[in-house]
N, CA, C and O atoms as a Tripos MOL2 file, in Angstrom:
@<TRIPOS>MOLECULE
protein
  244   243    61     0     0
PROTEIN
NO_CHARGES

@<TRIPOS>ATOM
      1 N          15.0850   97.1570  -55.0480 N.3       1 MET1
      2 CA         14.5910   96.2530  -54.0210 C.3       1 MET1
      3 C          13.0790   96.3770  -53.8780 C.2       1 MET1
      4 O          12.3720   95.3710  -53.8260 O.2       1 MET1
      5 N          12.5830   97.6140  -53.8140 N.am      2 ILE2
      6 CA         11.1390   97.8380  -53.6620 C.3       2 ILE2
      7 C          10.3970   97.3240  -54.8950 C.2       2 ILE2
      8 O           9.3080   96.7630  -54.7760 O.2       2 ILE2
      9 N          10.9800   97.5130  -56.0720 N.am      3 GLU3
     10 CA         10.3320   97.0550  -57.3110 C.3       3 GLU3
     11 C          10.2420   95.5300  -57.3430 C.2       3 GLU3
     12 O           9.2450   94.9770  -57.8070 O.2       3 GLU3
     13 N          11.2580   94.8630  -56.8630 N.am      4 ARG4
     14 CA         11.2320   93.3900  -56.8090 C.3       4 ARG4
     15 C          10.1550   92.9160  -55.8450 C.2       4 ARG4
     16 O           9.4610   91.9350  -56.1120 O.2       4 ARG4
     17 N          10.0190   93.6190  -54.7180 N.am      5 LEU5
     18 CA          9.0100   93.2700  -53.7310 C.3       5 LEU5
     19 C           7.6050   93.4920  -54.2950 C.2       5 LEU5
     20 O           6.7160   92.6640  -54.0930 O.2       5 LEU5
     21 N           7.4040   94.6000  -54.9980 N.am      6 LYS6
     22 CA          6.1120   94.8710  -55.6380 C.3       6 LYS6
     23 C           5.8060   93.7990  -56.6850 C.2       6 LYS6
     24 O           4.6710   93.3350  -56.7910 O.2       6 LYS6
     25 N           6.8110   93.4130  -57.4470 N.am      7 GLY7
     26 CA          6.6330   92.3690  -58.4530 C.3       7 GLY7
     27 C           6.2570   91.0390  -57.8280 C.2       7 GLY7
     28 O           5.4160   90.3040  -58.3460 O.2       7 GLY7
     29 N           6.8950   90.7440  -56.7070 N.am      8 PHE8
     30 CA          6.5920   89.4940  -56.0100 C.3       8 PHE8
     31 C           5.1380   89.4590  -55.5670 C.2       8 PHE8
     32 O           4.4370   88.4770  -55.8120 O.2       8 PHE8
     33 N           4.6790   90.5260  -54.9140 N.am      9 PHE9
     34 CA          3.3010   90.5520  -54.4400 C.3       9 PHE9
     35 C           2.3000   90.5910  -55.5850 C.2       9 PHE9
     36 O           1.1880   90.0780  -55.4590 O.2       9 PHE9
     37 N           2.6810   91.1850  -56.6770 N.am     10 HIS10
     38 CA          1.8250   91.1720  -57.8670 C.3      10 HIS10
     39 C           1.6720   89.7390  -58.3820 C.2      10 HIS10
     40 O           0.5690   89.3110  -58.7250 O.2      10 HIS10
     41 N           2.7760   89.0070  -58.4350 N.am     11 ASP11
     42 CA          2.7310   87.6020  -58.8730 C.3      11 ASP11
     43 C           1.9210   86.7440  -57.9050 C.2      11 ASP11
     44 O           1.1950   85.8440  -58.3280 O.2      11 ASP11
     45 N           2.0420   87.0210  -56.6080 N.am     12 VAL12
     46 CA          1.2740   86.2760  -55.6110 C.3      12 VAL12
     47 C          -0.2150   86.5090  -55.8170 C.2      12 VAL12
     48 O          -1.0120   85.5760  -55.7210 O.2      12 VAL12
     49 N          -0.5880   87.7410  -56.0980 N.am     13 LYS13
     50 CA         -1.9950   88.0760  -56.3290 C.3      13 LYS13
     51 C          -2.5370   87.3410  -57.5510 C.2      13 LYS13
     52 O          -3.6560   86.8290  -57.5260 O.2      13 LYS13
     53 N          -1.7500   87.2900  -58.6100 N.am     14 ILE14
     54 CA         -2.1690   86.5960  -59.8340 C.3      14 ILE14
     55 C          -2.3330   85.1020  -59.5640 C.2      14 ILE14
     56 O          -3.3180   84.4990  -59.9910 O.2      14 ILE14
     57 N          -1.3830   84.5080  -58.8660 N.am     15 GLU15
     58 CA         -1.4570   83.0750  -58.5680 C.3      15 GLU15
     59 C          -2.6140   82.7540  -57.6260 C.2      15 GLU15
     60 O          -3.2360   81.7000  -57.7580 O.2      15 GLU15
     61 N          -2.9130   83.6390  -56.6800 N.am     16 ALA16
     62 CA         -4.0090   83.4080  -55.7390 C.3      16 ALA16
     63 C          -5.3570   83.3760  -56.4610 C.2      16 ALA16
     64 O          -6.2820   82.6930  -56.0230 O.2      16 ALA16
     65 N          -5.4660   84.1050  -57.5510 N.am     17 LYS17
     66 CA         -6.7070   84.0940  -58.3280 C.3      17 LYS17
     67 C          -6.9060   82.7700  -59.0580 C.2      17 LYS17
     68 O          -8.0330   82.4300  -59.4170 O.2      17 LYS17
     69 N          -5.8320   82.0200  -59.2830 N.am     18 LYS18
     70 CA         -5.9110   80.7440  -59.9890 C.3      18 LYS18
     71 C          -6.3070   79.5800  -59.0730 C.2      18 LYS18
     72 O          -6.6440   78.4970  -59.5510 O.2      18 LYS18
     73 N          -6.2670   79.8070  -57.7690 N.am     19 VAL19
     74 CA         -6.5410   78.7390  -56.8030 C.3      19 VAL19
     75 C          -8.0150   78.3650  -56.8560 C.2      19 VAL19
     76 O          -8.8890   79.2310  -56.9130 O.2      19 VAL19
     77 N          -8.2760   77.0670  -56.8370 N.am     20 ASN20
     78 CA         -9.6390   76.5520  -56.8350 C.3      20 ASN20
     79 C          -9.9980   76.1930  -55.3940 C.2      20 ASN20
     80 O          -9.6150   75.1320  -54.9020 O.2      20 ASN20
     81 N         -10.7290   77.0730  -54.7240 N.am     21 TYR21
     82 CA        -11.0920   76.8650  -53.3310 C.3      21 TYR21
     83 C         -12.2650   75.9040  -53.2280 C.2      21 TYR21
     84 O         -13.1710   75.9590  -54.0600 O.2      21 TYR21
     85 N         -12.2760   75.0150  -52.2200 N.am     22 PRO22
     86 CA        -13.3740   74.0450  -52.0900 C.3      22 PRO22
     87 C         -14.6590   74.7290  -51.6320 C.2      22 PRO22
     88 O         -14.6340   75.7900  -51.0070 O.2      22 PRO22
     89 N         -15.7800   74.0920  -51.9600 N.am     23 SER23
     90 CA        -17.0640   74.6080  -51.4900 C.3      23 SER23
     91 C         -17.2200   74.2470  -50.0120 C.2      23 SER23
     92 O         -16.4180   73.4990  -49.4520 O.2      23 SER23
     93 N         -18.2580   74.7890  -49.4030 N.am     24 LYS24
     94 CA        -18.4930   74.5290  -47.9830 C.3      24 LYS24
     95 C         -18.7250   73.0410  -47.7400 C.2      24 LYS24
     96 O         -18.1940   72.4810  -46.7810 O.2      24 LYS24
     97 N         -19.5150   72.3970  -48.6010 N.am     25 ASP25
     98 CA        -19.7930   70.9650  -48.4390 C.3      25 ASP25
     99 C         -18.5300   70.1250  -48.5950 C.2      25 ASP25
    100 O         -18.3260   69.1720  -47.8430 O.2      25 ASP25
    101 N         -17.6830   70.4660  -49.5600 N.am     26 GLU26
    102 CA        -16.4230   69.7390  -49.7480 C.3      26 GLU26
    103 C         -15.5090   69.9190  -48.5410 C.2      26 GLU26
    104 O         -14.8400   68.9790  -48.1130 O.2      26 GLU26
    105 N         -15.4880   71.1250  -48.0020 N.am     27 LEU27
    106 CA        -14.6430   71.4120  -46.8410 C.3      27 LEU27
    107 C         -15.1040   70.6310  -45.6190 C.2      27 LEU27
    108 O         -14.2850   70.0790  -44.8840 O.2      27 LEU27
    109 N         -16.4140   70.5850  -45.4010 N.am     28 ILE28
    110 CA        -16.9550   69.8330  -44.2670 C.3      28 ILE28
    111 C         -16.6700   68.3410  -44.4400 C.2      28 ILE28
    112 O         -16.2900   67.6680  -43.4820 O.2      28 ILE28
    113 N         -16.8520   67.8230  -45.6530 N.am     29 GLY29
    114 CA        -16.5630   66.4060  -45.9160 C.3      29 GLY29
    115 C         -15.1070   66.0700  -45.6800 C.2      29 GLY29
    116 O         -14.7930   65.0440  -45.0770 O.2      29 GLY29
    117 N         -14.2220   66.9220  -46.1480 N.am     30 SER30
    118 CA        -12.7860   66.6930  -45.9580 C.3      30 SER30
    119 C         -12.4060   66.7600  -44.4810 C.2      30 SER30
    120 O         -11.5530   66.0020  -44.0170 O.2      30 SER30
    121 N         -13.0390   67.6630  -43.7540 N.am     31 THR31
    122 CA        -12.7630   67.7890  -42.3210 C.3      31 THR31
    123 C         -13.1630   66.5180  -41.5820 C.2      31 THR31
    124 O         -12.4310   66.0540  -40.7070 O.2      31 THR31
    125 N         -14.3150   65.9530  -41.9240 N.am     32 TRP32
    126 CA        -14.7430   64.7050  -41.2780 C.3      32 TRP32
    127 C         -13.7960   63.5570  -41.6080 C.2      32 TRP32
    128 O         -13.5350   62.7020  -40.7620 O.2      32 TRP32
    129 N         -13.2870   63.5350  -42.8230 N.am     33 VAL33
    130 CA        -12.3200   62.4930  -43.1920 C.3      33 VAL33
    131 C         -11.0590   62.6200  -42.3390 C.2      33 VAL33
    132 O         -10.5350   61.6200  -41.8480 O.2      33 VAL33
    133 N         -10.5810   63.8300  -42.1680 N.am     34 VAL34
    134 CA         -9.3740   64.0560  -41.3640 C.3      34 VAL34
    135 C          -9.6150   63.6820  -39.9040 C.2      34 VAL34
    136 O          -8.7860   63.0070  -39.2930 O.2      34 VAL34
    137 N         -10.7430   64.1140  -39.3430 N.am     35 ILE35
    138 CA        -11.0480   63.8040  -37.9450 C.3      35 ILE35
    139 C         -11.1580   62.2920  -37.7370 C.2      35 ILE35
    140 O         -10.6160   61.7590  -36.7690 O.2      35 ILE35
    141 N         -11.8510   61.6070  -38.6340 N.am     36 THR36
    142 CA        -12.0060   60.1570  -38.5360 C.3      36 THR36
    143 C         -10.6540   59.4530  -38.6400 C.2      36 THR36
    144 O         -10.3670   58.5310  -37.8750 O.2      36 THR36
    145 N          -9.8330   59.8860  -39.5810 N.am     37 THR37
    146 CA         -8.5060   59.2820  -39.7580 C.3      37 THR37
    147 C          -7.6380   59.4810  -38.5180 C.2      37 THR37
    148 O          -6.9310   58.5610  -38.1060 O.2      37 THR37
    149 N          -7.6830   60.6520  -37.9270 N.am     38 VAL38
    150 CA         -6.8860   60.9230  -36.7240 C.3      38 VAL38
    151 C          -7.3590   60.0540  -35.5630 C.2      38 VAL38
    152 O          -6.5360   59.5160  -34.8220 O.2      38 VAL38
    153 N          -8.6640   59.9110  -35.3970 N.am     39 ILE39
    154 CA         -9.1930   59.0920  -34.3010 C.3      39 ILE39
    155 C          -8.7990   57.6290  -34.4850 C.2      39 ILE39
    156 O          -8.3490   56.9860  -33.5360 O.2      39 ILE39
    157 N          -8.9620   57.1010  -35.6890 N.am     40 ILE40
    158 CA         -8.6000   55.7040  -35.9480 C.3      40 ILE40
    159 C          -7.1030   55.4820  -35.7480 C.2      40 ILE40
    160 O          -6.6980   54.4900  -35.1430 O.2      40 ILE40
    161 N          -6.2870   56.3960  -36.2510 N.am     41 SER41
    162 CA         -4.8310   56.2720  -36.1020 C.3      41 SER41
    163 C          -4.4180   56.3280  -34.6360 C.2      41 SER41
    164 O          -3.5660   55.5540  -34.1980 O.2      41 SER41
    165 N          -5.0220   57.2440  -33.8770 N.am     42 SER42
    166 CA         -4.6410   57.3660  -32.4690 C.3      42 SER42
    167 C          -5.0700   56.1370  -31.6740 C.2      42 SER42
    168 O          -4.3420   55.6890  -30.7880 O.2      42 SER42
    169 N          -6.2430   55.5880  -31.9820 N.am     43 LEU43
    170 CA         -6.6580   54.3480  -31.3070 C.3      43 LEU43
    171 C          -5.7120   53.2050  -31.6430 C.2      43 LEU43
    172 O          -5.3170   52.4470  -30.7580 O.2      43 LEU43
    173 N          -5.3490   53.0750  -32.9040 N.am     44 PHE44
    174 CA         -4.4280   52.0150  -33.3300 C.3      44 PHE44
    175 C          -3.0790   52.1680  -32.6330 C.2      44 PHE44
    176 O          -2.5500   51.2020  -32.0820 O.2      44 PHE44
    177 N          -2.5230   53.3730  -32.6540 N.am     45 LEU45
    178 CA         -1.2210   53.5860  -32.0170 C.3      45 LEU45
    179 C          -1.2920   53.4120  -30.5050 C.2      45 LEU45
    180 O          -0.3340   52.9380  -29.8950 O.2      45 LEU45
    181 N          -2.4180   53.7880  -29.8880 N.am     46 GLY46
    182 CA         -2.5880   53.5860  -28.4510 C.3      46 GLY46
    183 C          -2.5990   52.1190  -28.0920 C.2      46 GLY46
    184 O          -1.9810   51.7140  -27.1070 O.2      46 GLY46
    185 N          -3.2980   51.3140  -28.8820 N.am     47 ILE47
    186 CA         -3.3360   49.8660  -28.6400 C.3      47 ILE47
    187 C          -1.9420   49.2550  -28.8020 C.2      47 ILE47
    188 O          -1.5210   48.4330  -27.9890 O.2      47 ILE47
    189 N          -1.2380   49.6570  -29.8450 N.am     48 ILE48
    190 CA          0.1310   49.1640  -30.0660 C.3      48 ILE48
    191 C           1.0320   49.5630  -28.9020 C.2      48 ILE48
    192 O           1.8300   48.7520  -28.4310 O.2      48 ILE48
    193 N           0.9110   50.8060  -28.4340 N.am     49 ASP49
    194 CA          1.7370   51.2960  -27.3350 C.3      49 ASP49
    195 C           1.4720   50.5090  -26.0550 C.2      49 ASP49
    196 O           2.4100   50.1000  -25.3700 O.2      49 ASP49
    197 N           0.2090   50.2980  -25.7340 N.am     50 LEU50
    198 CA         -0.1160   49.5280  -24.5300 C.3      50 LEU50
    199 C           0.3810   48.0880  -24.6360 C.2      50 LEU50
    200 O           0.8960   47.5290  -23.6680 O.2      50 LEU50
    201 N           0.2240   47.4980  -25.8120 N.am     51 SER51
    202 CA          0.6840   46.1170  -26.0150 C.3      51 SER51
    203 C           2.1950   46.0090  -25.8440 C.2      51 SER51
    204 O           2.6870   45.1180  -25.1520 O.2      51 SER51
    205 N           2.9170   46.9100  -26.4700 N.am     52 LEU52
    206 CA          4.3790   46.8720  -26.3510 C.3      52 LEU52
    207 C           4.8350   47.1510  -24.9270 C.2      52 LEU52
    208 O           5.8160   46.5680  -24.4650 O.2      52 LEU52
    209 N           4.1340   48.0330  -24.2300 N.am     53 ALA53
    210 CA          4.4940   48.3270  -22.8360 C.3      53 ALA53
    211 C           4.3170   47.0870  -21.9730 C.2      53 ALA53
    212 O           5.1570   46.8010  -21.1200 O.2      53 ALA53
    213 N           3.2270   46.3430  -22.1860 N.am     54 LYS54
    214 CA          3.0110   45.1170  -21.4130 C.3      54 LYS54
    215 C           4.0500   44.0530  -21.7430 C.2      54 LYS54
    216 O           4.5230   43.3480  -20.8520 O.2      54 LYS54
    217 N           4.4040   43.9360  -23.0160 N.am     55 ILE55
    218 CA          5.4230   42.9490  -23.4200 C.3      55 ILE55
    219 C           6.7610   43.2930  -22.7940 C.2      55 ILE55
    220 O           7.4460   42.4080  -22.2810 O.2      55 ILE55
    221 N           7.1420   44.5440  -22.8240 N.am     56 ILE56
    222 CA          8.4310   44.9550  -22.2280 C.3      56 ILE56
    223 C           8.3960   44.7480  -20.7220 C.2      56 ILE56
    224 O           9.3920   44.3260  -20.1350 O.2      56 ILE56
    225 N           7.2670   45.0370  -20.0890 N.am     57 LYS57
    226 CA          7.1400   44.8370  -18.6500 C.3      57 LYS57
    227 C           7.3200   43.3500  -18.2900 C.2      57 LYS57
    228 O           7.9470   43.0240  -17.2820 O.2      57 LYS57
    229 N           6.7710   42.4670  -19.1120 N.am     58 LEU58
    230 CA          6.9350   41.0330  -18.8790 C.3      58 LEU58
    231 C           8.3830   40.6040  -19.0930 C.2      58 LEU58
    232 O           8.8910   39.7650  -18.3500 O.2      58 LEU58
    233 N           9.0490   41.1610  -20.0860 N.am     59 LEU59
    234 CA         10.4470   40.7890  -20.3640 C.3      59 LEU59
    235 C          11.3910   41.2980  -19.2880 C.2      59 LEU59
    236 O          12.3990   40.6500  -19.0080 O.2      59 LEU59
    237 N          11.1020   42.4200  -18.6870 N.am     60 VAL60
    238 CA         11.9830   42.9970  -17.6690 C.3      60 VAL60
    239 C          11.9160   42.1990  -16.3780 C.2      60 VAL60
    240 O          12.9220   42.0680  -15.6800 O.2      60 VAL60
    241 N          10.7690   41.6770  -16.0570 N.am     61 ARG61
    242 CA         10.6160   40.9020  -14.8060 C.3      61 ARG61
    243 C          11.3230   39.6100  -14.8450 C.2      61 ARG61
    244 O          11.2850   38.8560  -13.8730 O.2      61 ARG61
@<TRIPOS>BOND
     1     1     2 1
     2     2     3 1
     3     3     4 2
     4     3     5 am
     5     5     6 1
     6     6     7 1
     7     7     8 2
     8     7     9 am
     9     9    10 1
    10    10    11 1
    11    11    12 2
    12    11    13 am
    13    13    14 1
    14    14    15 1
    15    15    16 2
    16    15    17 am
    17    17    18 1
    18    18    19 1
    19    19    20 2
    20    19    21 am
    21    21    22 1
    22    22    23 1
    23    23    24 2
    24    23    25 am
    25    25    26 1
    26    26    27 1
    27    27    28 2
    28    27    29 am
    29    29    30 1
    30    30    31 1
    31    31    32 2
    32    31    33 am
    33    33    34 1
    34    34    35 1
    35    35    36 2
    36    35    37 am
    37    37    38 1
    38    38    39 1
    39    39    40 2
    40    39    41 am
    41    41    42 1
    42    42    43 1
    43    43    44 2
    44    43    45 am
    45    45    46 1
    46    46    47 1
    47    47    48 2
    48    47    49 am
    49    49    50 1
    50    50    51 1
    51    51    52 2
    52    51    53 am
    53    53    54 1
    54    54    55 1
    55    55    56 2
    56    55    57 am
    57    57    58 1
    58    58    59 1
    59    59    60 2
    60    59    61 am
    61    61    62 1
    62    62    63 1
    63    63    64 2
    64    63    65 am
    65    65    66 1
    66    66    67 1
    67    67    68 2
    68    67    69 am
    69    69    70 1
    70    70    71 1
    71    71    72 2
    72    71    73 am
    73    73    74 1
    74    74    75 1
    75    75    76 2
    76    75    77 am
    77    77    78 1
    78    78    79 1
    79    79    80 2
    80    79    81 am
    81    81    82 1
    82    82    83 1
    83    83    84 2
    84    83    85 am
    85    85    86 1
    86    86    87 1
    87    87    88 2
    88    87    89 am
    89    89    90 1
    90    90    91 1
    91    91    92 2
    92    91    93 am
    93    93    94 1
    94    94    95 1
    95    95    96 2
    96    95    97 am
    97    97    98 1
    98    98    99 1
    99    99   100 2
   100    99   101 am
   101   101   102 1
   102   102   103 1
   103   103   104 2
   104   103   105 am
   105   105   106 1
   106   106   107 1
   107   107   108 2
   108   107   109 am
   109   109   110 1
   110   110   111 1
   111   111   112 2
   112   111   113 am
   113   113   114 1
   114   114   115 1
   115   115   116 2
   116   115   117 am
   117   117   118 1
   118   118   119 1
   119   119   120 2
   120   119   121 am
   121   121   122 1
   122   122   123 1
   123   123   124 2
   124   123   125 am
   125   125   126 1
   126   126   127 1
   127   127   128 2
   128   127   129 am
   129   129   130 1
   130   130   131 1
   131   131   132 2
   132   131   133 am
   133   133   134 1
   134   134   135 1
   135   135   136 2
   136   135   137 am
   137   137   138 1
   138   138   139 1
   139   139   140 2
   140   139   141 am
   141   141   142 1
   142   142   143 1
   143   143   144 2
   144   143   145 am
   145   145   146 1
   146   146   147 1
   147   147   148 2
   148   147   149 am
   149   149   150 1
   150   150   151 1
   151   151   152 2
   152   151   153 am
   153   153   154 1
   154   154   155 1
   155   155   156 2
   156   155   157 am
   157   157   158 1
   158   158   159 1
   159   159   160 2
   160   159   161 am
   161   161   162 1
   162   162   163 1
   163   163   164 2
   164   163   165 am
   165   165   166 1
   166   166   167 1
   167   167   168 2
   168   167   169 am
   169   169   170 1
   170   170   171 1
   171   171   172 2
   172   171   173 am
   173   173   174 1
   174   174   175 1
   175   175   176 2
   176   175   177 am
   177   177   178 1
   178   178   179 1
   179   179   180 2
   180   179   181 am
   181   181   182 1
   182   182   183 1
   183   183   184 2
   184   183   185 am
   185   185   186 1
   186   186   187 1
   187   187   188 2
   188   187   189 am
   189   189   190 1
   190   190   191 1
   191   191   192 2
   192   191   193 am
   193   193   194 1
   194   194   195 1
   195   195   196 2
   196   195   197 am
   197   197   198 1
   198   198   199 1
   199   199   200 2
   200   199   201 am
   201   201   202 1
   202   202   203 1
   203   203   204 2
   204   203   205 am
   205   205   206 1
   206   206   207 1
   207   207   208 2
   208   207   209 am
   209   209   210 1
   210   210   211 1
   211   211   212 2
   212   211   213 am
   213   213   214 1
   214   214   215 1
   215   215   216 2
   216   215   217 am
   217   217   218 1
   218   218   219 1
   219   219   220 2
   220   219   221 am
   221   221   222 1
   222   222   223 1
   223   223   224 2
   224   223   225 am
   225   225   226 1
   226   226   227 1
   227   227   228 2
   228   227   229 am
   229   229   230 1
   230   230   231 1
   231   231   232 2
   232   231   233 am
   233   233   234 1
   234   234   235 1
   235   235   236 2
   236   235   237 am
   237   237   238 1
   238   238   239 1
   239   239   240 2
   240   239   241 am
   241   241   242 1
   242   242   243 1
   243   243   244 2
@<TRIPOS>SUBSTRUCTURE
     1 MET1         2 RESIDUE 1 A MET
     2 ILE2         6 RESIDUE 1 A ILE
     3 GLU3        10 RESIDUE 1 A GLU
     4 ARG4        14 RESIDUE 1 A ARG
     5 LEU5        18 RESIDUE 1 A LEU
     6 LYS6        22 RESIDUE 1 A LYS
     7 GLY7        26 RESIDUE 1 A GLY
     8 PHE8        30 RESIDUE 1 A PHE
     9 PHE9        34 RESIDUE 1 A PHE
    10 HIS10       38 RESIDUE 1 A HIS
    11 ASP11       42 RESIDUE 1 A ASP
    12 VAL12       46 RESIDUE 1 A VAL
    13 LYS13       50 RESIDUE 1 A LYS
    14 ILE14       54 RESIDUE 1 A ILE
    15 GLU15       58 RESIDUE 1 A GLU
    16 ALA16       62 RESIDUE 1 A ALA
    17 LYS17       66 RESIDUE 1 A LYS
    18 LYS18       70 RESIDUE 1 A LYS
    19 VAL19       74 RESIDUE 1 A VAL
    20 ASN20       78 RESIDUE 1 A ASN
    21 TYR21       82 RESIDUE 1 A TYR
    22 PRO22       86 RESIDUE 1 A PRO
    23 SER23       90 RESIDUE 1 A SER
    24 LYS24       94 RESIDUE 1 A LYS
    25 ASP25       98 RESIDUE 1 A ASP
    26 GLU26      102 RESIDUE 1 A GLU
    27 LEU27      106 RESIDUE 1 A LEU
    28 ILE28      110 RESIDUE 1 A ILE
    29 GLY29      114 RESIDUE 1 A GLY
    30 SER30      118 RESIDUE 1 A SER
    31 THR31      122 RESIDUE 1 A THR
    32 TRP32      126 RESIDUE 1 A TRP
    33 VAL33      130 RESIDUE 1 A VAL
    34 VAL34      134 RESIDUE 1 A VAL
    35 ILE35      138 RESIDUE 1 A ILE
    36 THR36      142 RESIDUE 1 A THR
    37 THR37      146 RESIDUE 1 A THR
    38 VAL38      150 RESIDUE 1 A VAL
    39 ILE39      154 RESIDUE 1 A ILE
    40 ILE40      158 RESIDUE 1 A ILE
    41 SER41      162 RESIDUE 1 A SER
    42 SER42      166 RESIDUE 1 A SER
    43 LEU43      170 RESIDUE 1 A LEU
    44 PHE44      174 RESIDUE 1 A PHE
    45 LEU45      178 RESIDUE 1 A LEU
    46 GLY46      182 RESIDUE 1 A GLY
    47 ILE47      186 RESIDUE 1 A ILE
    48 ILE48      190 RESIDUE 1 A ILE
    49 ASP49      194 RESIDUE 1 A ASP
    50 LEU50      198 RESIDUE 1 A LEU
    51 SER51      202 RESIDUE 1 A SER
    52 LEU52      206 RESIDUE 1 A LEU
    53 ALA53      210 RESIDUE 1 A ALA
    54 LYS54      214 RESIDUE 1 A LYS
    55 ILE55      218 RESIDUE 1 A ILE
    56 ILE56      222 RESIDUE 1 A ILE
    57 LYS57      226 RESIDUE 1 A LYS
    58 LEU58      230 RESIDUE 1 A LEU
    59 LEU59      234 RESIDUE 1 A LEU
    60 VAL60      238 RESIDUE 1 A VAL
    61 ARG61      242 RESIDUE 1 A ARG
């Protein structure tokens, strides 16, 4: 059991060395893309939610 666990962590270490980590500039650029996408999506969904709420309110009356 211990040998299998050691083998697993050894394999994890080898695979972690193969990972291509982004540079600081790439990371900052990707972060801005994510933040912008979340803001646009939330505004879009908020507008849809308010519109549907008003339509349902009109139908209920």
